[in-house]
C-alpha positions as CSV (number, residue, x, y, z in Angstrom):
1,X,-19.9,-26.7,-4.8
2,X,-22.2,-23.8,-3.8
3,X,-20.7,-20.3,-3.9
4,X,-20.5,-18.6,-0.6
5,X,-21.8,-15.0,-0.4
6,X,-20.4,-12.6,2.3
7,X,-23.2,-10.5,3.7
8,X,-23.0,-7.4,5.9
9,X,-25.3,-6.7,8.8
10,X,-27.2,-4.3,6.6
11,X,-28.1,-7.0,4.1
12,X,-25.6,-6.1,1.4
13,X,-23.2,-8.7,0.1
14,X,-19.6,-7.9,-0.7
15,X,-20.2,-7.3,-4.4
16,X,-23.2,-5.0,-3.7
17,X,-21.1,-3.0,-1.2
18,X,-18.3,-2.5,-3.8
19,X,-20.9,-1.5,-6.4
20,X,-22.4,1.0,-3.9
21,X,-19.0,2.5,-3.2
22,X,-18.3,2.8,-7.0
23,X,-21.7,4.5,-7.5
24,X,-21.0,7.0,-4.7
25,X,-17.5,7.8,-6.1
26,X,-19.0,8.3,-9.6
27,X,-21.6,10.7,-8.1
28,X,-18.9,12.6,-6.3
29,X,-16.9,12.9,-9.5
30,X,-19.9,14.1,-11.5
31,X,-20.8,16.7,-8.9
32,X,-17.2,17.9,-8.9
33,X,-17.2,18.1,-12.7
34,X,-20.3,20.2,-12.8
35,X,-19.2,22.5,-10.0
36,X,-15.9,23.1,-11.8
37,X,-17.7,23.7,-15.1
38,X,-20.2,26.1,-13.7
39,X,-17.6,27.9,-11.7
40,X,-15.2,28.2,-14.6
41,X,-17.7,29.6,-17.1
42,X,-19.2,31.8,-14.5
43,X,-15.9,33.4,-13.6
44,X,-15.2,33.8,-17.3
45,X,-18.4,35.7,-17.8
46,X,-17.9,37.9,-14.7
47,X,-14.3,38.7,-15.6
48,X,-15.2,39.7,-19.2
49,X,-18.1,41.9,-18.0
50,X,-15.8,43.7,-15.5
51,X,-13.2,44.4,-18.2
52,X,-15.9,45.7,-20.7
53,X,-17.5,47.9,-18.0
54,X,-14.2,49.7,-17.5
55,X,-14.2,50.8,-21.2
56,X,-17.9,51.3,-21.9
57,X,-21.3,51.2,-20.2
58,X,-22.9,47.8,-19.9
59,X,-26.4,47.4,-21.4
60,X,-28.9,44.8,-20.5
61,X,-28.5,43.2,-24.0
62,X,-24.7,42.9,-23.6
63,X,-25.1,41.3,-20.2
64,X,-27.6,38.9,-21.7
65,X,-25.4,38.0,-24.6
66,X,-22.4,37.2,-22.3
67,X,-24.6,35.0,-20.1
68,X,-25.8,33.3,-23.3
69,X,-22.2,32.8,-24.4
70,X,-21.4,31.2,-21.0
71,X,-24.4,28.8,-21.3
72,X,-23.4,27.8,-24.9
73,X,-19.8,27.4,-23.9
74,X,-20.8,25.2,-21.0
75,X,-22.9,22.9,-23.3
76,X,-20.3,22.9,-26.1
77,X,-17.5,22.0,-23.7
78,X,-19.6,19.2,-22.1
79,X,-20.3,17.7,-25.6
80,X,-16.6,18.1,-26.4
81,X,-15.8,16.2,-23.2
82,X,-18.3,13.4,-24.1
83,X,-16.5,13.1,-27.5
84,X,-13.1,12.9,-25.8
85,X,-14.2,10.2,-23.5
86,X,-16.0,8.2,-26.2
87,X,-12.9,8.1,-28.4
88,X,-10.6,7.6,-25.4
89,X,-8.3,10.5,-26.2
90,X,-6.8,10.4,-22.7
91,X,-5.0,7.2,-23.3
92,X,-3.4,8.3,-26.6
93,X,0.2,9.5,-26.8
94,X,0.9,13.2,-26.7
95,X,1.8,13.4,-30.4
96,X,-1.6,12.1,-31.3
97,X,-3.5,14.1,-28.7
98,X,-2.1,17.5,-29.7
99,X,-3.5,17.7,-33.2
100,X,-6.9,16.3,-32.1
101,X,-7.1,18.9,-29.3
102,X,-6.3,21.8,-31.7
103,X,-8.9,20.7,-34.2
104,X,-11.4,19.9,-31.5
105,X,-10.9,23.3,-29.9
106,X,-11.4,25.0,-33.2
107,X,-14.6,23.1,-34.0
108,X,-15.9,23.7,-30.4
109,X,-15.1,27.4,-30.8
110,X,-17.0,27.6,-34.1
111,X,-20.0,25.8,-32.5
112,X,-20.0,28.4,-29.7
113,X,-19.6,31.3,-32.2
114,X,-22.5,30.6,-34.5
115,X,-25.4,30.8,-32.0
116,X,-23.7,33.6,-30.0
117,X,-23.2,35.6,-33.2
118,X,-26.9,35.1,-34.2
119,X,-28.0,36.1,-30.7
120,X,-25.8,39.3,-31.0
121,X,-27.4,40.0,-34.3
122,X,-30.9,39.6,-32.9
123,X,-30.0,41.8,-29.8
124,X,-28.5,44.3,-32.3
125,X,-25.0,44.3,-30.8
126,X,-22.2,45.1,-33.2
127,X,-24.8,44.8,-36.0
128,X,-23.2,47.5,-38.1
129,X,-19.6,46.7,-37.5
130,X,-17.2,48.3,-40.0
131,X,-14.8,45.4,-39.9
132,X,-17.3,42.5,-39.9
133,X,-14.9,39.8,-41.3
134,X,-12.1,40.7,-39.0
135,X,-14.5,40.7,-36.1
136,X,-15.8,37.3,-37.0
137,X,-12.2,35.9,-37.4
138,X,-11.0,37.4,-34.1
139,X,-14.1,36.0,-32.3
140,X,-13.5,32.5,-33.6
141,X,-9.8,32.7,-32.7
142,X,-10.7,33.9,-29.2
143,X,-13.2,31.2,-28.6
144,X,-10.8,28.6,-30.0
145,X,-8.2,29.8,-27.5
146,X,-10.7,29.5,-24.7
147,X,-11.4,25.9,-25.6
148,X,-7.7,25.2,-25.9
149,X,-7.3,26.4,-22.3
150,X,-10.3,24.3,-21.3
151,X,-8.7,21.3,-23.0
152,X,-5.4,21.8,-21.3
153,X,-7.1,22.1,-17.9
154,X,-9.2,19.0,-18.6
155,X,-6.3,16.8,-19.7
156,X,-4.1,18.1,-16.8
157,X,-6.8,17.1,-14.3
158,X,-7.2,13.7,-16.0
159,X,-3.5,13.1,-16.1
160,X,-3.2,13.9,-12.4
161,X,-6.1,11.5,-11.6
162,X,-4.6,8.8,-13.7
163,X,-1.2,9.2,-12.1
164,X,-2.7,9.1,-8.6
165,X,-4.8,6.1,-9.5
166,X,-1.8,4.3,-11.0
167,X,0.2,5.1,-7.9
168,X,-2.5,3.7,-5.6
169,X,-2.9,0.6,-7.7
170,X,0.9,0.1,-7.7
171,X,1.0,0.4,-3.9
172,X,-1.9,-2.1,-3.5
173,X,-0.2,-4.5,-5.8
174,X,3.1,-4.1,-4.0
175,X,1.3,-4.7,-0.6
176,X,-0.4,-7.8,-2.0
177,X,2.8,-9.2,-3.3
178,X,4.5,-8.6,0.0
179,X,1.6,-10.1,1.9
180,X,1.8,-13.2,-0.2
181,X,5.6,-13.5,0.3
182,X,5.2,-13.1,4.1
183,X,2.5,-15.7,4.2
184,X,4.7,-18.0,2.2
185,X,7.6,-17.5,4.5
186,X,5.4,-18.0,7.6
187,X,3.9,-21.2,6.1
188,X,7.5,-22.5,5.8
189,X,8.0,-22.0,9.6
190,X,5.3,-24.3,11.0
191,X,6.3,-27.6,9.4
192,X,9.9,-26.9,10.2
193,X,9.2,-26.1,13.8
194,X,6.7,-28.9,14.4
195,X,9.1,-31.5,12.8
196,X,11.7,-30.9,15.5
197,X,9.2,-30.7,18.3
198,X,7.6,-34.1,17.3
199,X,11.1,-35.7,17.2
200,X,11.6,-34.5,20.8
201,X,8.2,-35.9,21.9
202,X,8.9,-39.2,20.3
203,X,12.2,-39.4,22.1
204,X,10.5,-38.7,25.4
205,X,7.8,-41.3,25.0
206,X,10.4,-43.9,24.3
207,X,12.8,-43.0,27.1
208,X,10.5,-41.6,29.9
209,X,6.8,-42.3,29.5
210,X,6.1,-40.8,33.0
211,X,7.0,-37.3,31.8
212,X,5.3,-37.7,28.4
213,X,2.1,-36.0,29.7
214,X,3.9,-32.8,30.6
215,X,5.7,-32.8,27.2
216,X,2.5,-33.3,25.3
217,X,1.0,-30.3,27.2
218,X,4.0,-28.2,26.0
219,X,3.6,-29.5,22.5
220,X,-0.1,-28.6,22.5
221,X,0.8,-25.1,23.7
222,X,3.2,-24.9,20.7
223,X,0.5,-26.2,18.3
224,X,-2.0,-23.7,19.7
225,X,0.4,-20.9,19.1
226,X,1.2,-22.0,15.5
227,X,-2.5,-22.1,14.8
228,X,-3.0,-18.7,16.3
229,X,-0.3,-17.0,14.2
230,X,-2.1,-18.0,11.0
231,X,-4.6,-15.3,11.8
232,X,-2.3,-12.5,12.9
233,X,0.6,-10.6,11.6
234,X,2.3,-9.8,15.0
235,X,2.3,-11.1,18.5
236,X,3.6,-9.7,21.8
237,X,7.2,-10.7,22.5
238,X,6.1,-12.3,25.8
239,X,3.9,-14.8,23.9
240,X,6.8,-15.7,21.6
241,X,9.2,-16.2,24.5
242,X,6.7,-18.5,26.3
243,X,6.5,-20.7,23.2
244,X,10.3,-20.6,22.9
245,X,10.5,-21.8,26.6
246,X,8.2,-24.8,25.7
247,X,10.3,-25.5,22.7
248,X,13.5,-25.5,24.6
249,X,12.0,-27.7,27.3
250,X,11.2,-30.2,24.6
251,X,14.7,-29.9,23.2
252,X,16.1,-30.6,26.6
253,X,14.5,-34.0,26.5
254,X,16.6,-34.7,23.4
255,X,19.8,-33.1,24.6
256,X,19.3,-33.8,28.3
257,X,22.1,-32.1,30.2
258,X,23.8,-31.0,27.0
259,X,21.4,-28.1,26.7
260,X,20.9,-25.2,29.2
261,X,19.1,-22.0,28.5
262,X,18.2,-18.7,30.1
263,X,15.5,-16.2,28.9
264,X,15.3,-12.6,30.2
265,X,13.2,-9.7,28.9
266,X,12.3,-6.3,30.3
267,X,8.6,-5.4,30.8
268,X,8.7,-2.8,28.0
269,X,10.2,-5.4,25.6
270,X,7.5,-8.0,26.6
271,X,4.8,-5.7,25.3
272,X,6.4,-5.1,21.9
273,X,4.6,-6.6,18.9
274,X,6.9,-8.7,16.7
275,X,6.4,-11.0,13.6
276,X,5.6,-14.5,15.0
277,X,8.2,-17.3,15.0
278,X,11.0,-14.8,14.2
279,X,12.9,-15.2,17.4
280,X,12.1,-18.9,17.7
281,X,13.7,-19.7,14.3
282,X,16.9,-17.9,15.5
283,X,16.9,-20.0,18.7
284,X,16.4,-23.1,16.6
285,X,19.2,-22.0,14.3
286,X,21.6,-21.6,17.3
287,X,20.8,-25.1,18.6
288,X,21.0,-26.8,15.2
289,X,24.2,-25.1,13.9
290,X,25.9,-24.4,17.3
291,X,25.1,-26.5,20.4
292,X,24.1,-29.7,18.6
293,X,27.6,-29.9,17.0
294,X,29.4,-29.7,20.4
295,X,30.1,-33.0,22.2
296,X,29.4,-31.5,25.6
297,X,26.5,-29.4,24.3
298,X,26.2,-25.8,25.5
299,X,24.0,-22.9,26.7
300,X,21.8,-20.5,24.9
301,X,20.9,-17.1,26.4
302,X,18.0,-14.9,25.1
303,X,17.9,-11.3,26.3
304,X,15.4,-8.7,25.1
305,X,15.2,-5.0,25.9
306,X,14.1,-1.7,24.3
307,X,16.6,1.0,23.4
308,X,15.2,4.4,22.3
309,X,12.8,3.4,19.5
310,X,14.3,0.0,18.9
311,X,13.6,-3.5,20.3
312,X,16.9,-5.3,20.7
313,X,17.0,-9.1,21.0
314,X,20.3,-10.8,21.6
315,X,20.7,-14.6,21.3
316,X,24.0,-16.0,22.5
317,X,24.8,-19.7,22.1
318,X,27.9,-21.9,22.5
319,X,29.4,-22.8,19.2
320,X,31.3,-21.2,16.3
321,X,29.9,-19.1,13.5
322,X,31.4,-20.1,10.1
323,X,31.2,-17.2,7.8
324,X,32.4,-19.1,4.7
325,X,29.8,-21.8,5.2
326,X,27.1,-19.1,5.7
327,X,27.9,-17.6,2.3
328,X,27.2,-21.0,0.7
329,X,24.1,-21.7,2.8
330,X,22.6,-19.2,5.2
331,X,20.5,-21.7,7.0
332,X,16.7,-21.7,7.3
333,X,16.4,-19.5,10.3
334,X,18.8,-16.7,9.1
335,X,17.6,-16.5,5.5
336,X,13.9,-16.6,6.5
337,X,14.3,-14.0,9.1
338,X,16.2,-11.6,6.9
339,X,13.6,-11.9,4.1
340,X,10.8,-11.2,6.6
341,X,12.6,-8.2,8.1
342,X,13.2,-6.7,4.7
343,X,9.6,-7.1,3.6
344,X,8.2,-5.7,6.9
345,X,10.6,-3.0,7.9
346,X,12.9,-2.3,4.9
347,X,16.3,-1.1,6.1
348,X,15.1,0.0,9.5
349,X,15.5,-3.5,10.9
350,X,18.6,-5.7,11.0
351,X,19.9,-9.1,11.9
352,X,23.7,-9.6,12.5
353,X,25.6,-12.8,13.3
354,X,29.1,-12.9,14.5
355,X,31.5,-14.7,16.8
356,X,31.6,-12.9,20.2
357,X,34.6,-14.9,21.2
358,X,36.1,-18.3,20.2
359,X,33.3,-20.3,21.7
360,X,30.3,-17.9,21.5
361,X,28.0,-16.9,18.7
362,X,25.9,-13.7,19.0
363,X,22.8,-13.0,17.0
364,X,21.5,-9.5,17.3
365,X,18.0,-8.7,16.1
366,X,16.9,-5.1,16.0
367,X,13.3,-4.1,15.2
368,X,11.9,-0.5,15.1
369,X,9.0,0.0,17.5
370,X,5.6,0.4,15.8
371,X,7.0,0.9,12.3
372,X,6.3,-1.4,9.3
373,X,6.2,-0.8,5.6
374,X,2.9,-2.6,5.1
């Protein structure tokens, strides 16, 4: 089988586009690194020159020496960073990083000190110091301290970036898992829905061939809808209700006069985007567990409206809601709907079932307007 390559209108395939994005991001990171390095060492030089100038006059040689120190410090810290990355210090535990950073900062400070001290000797700065040993020791300690601060800043930035990256990866993984779960739940709906619809059509063909054509049209509408929802996450409530009407018309063939229905929805509710097949499964649940169990059948009423920032859909059907039986088996429509609501909206959406009176079951579905977790 030949592999398929997705190509953009600019001639780049998907892999090339991803590589281009990675290259751009790496360039941005490198630019930010060098800007930070130059700014940091530049500010260090300026700050020290300002402090020194408040105690003694600045000579050209002293200014040149401090600039040279900044350049050497920049190069030494860059080599130090290269060593850290090469040996993957950032992924080590803190107890292993700490001694390495202390030793690395000392060695880096010593590397900076040697050429700077020689340059100071050449420029005849502090050449005749009375306390030469003490001066050398203090200089090395100061440079080691500077590199320790540099190390702390470097690892702090790296830790922040890793935490942010891990958080993003966790969110992407969570979204992918939820997307997979939602697609799995949605895939369960189509066969379940179509099985009942096909049974109704078969009953119509056997009993009333004359009206079979109209029923097949309704079934084709339902099939078209189920194919459409494979490519979308939400649909307008009005589209869902049209499909429910076709479904109920097919069910009326099976139940005849034992099934009556009424659908009402406000214009604002019709425009609300909802997860597909969610209301339909609750309607099917009401027929299967309520009306179908009654000798004389019954009626199902579907009413939808918006209240503040919530879409409220109420489904009333004749029958009796058995809470004990529901604990044992929640039924396909109820369990599926609750899982989808939880994945999409968290605790902001709800589904409740209860007996409105002795002969009526009320299912209330509440969905927040324009608010999902994904």
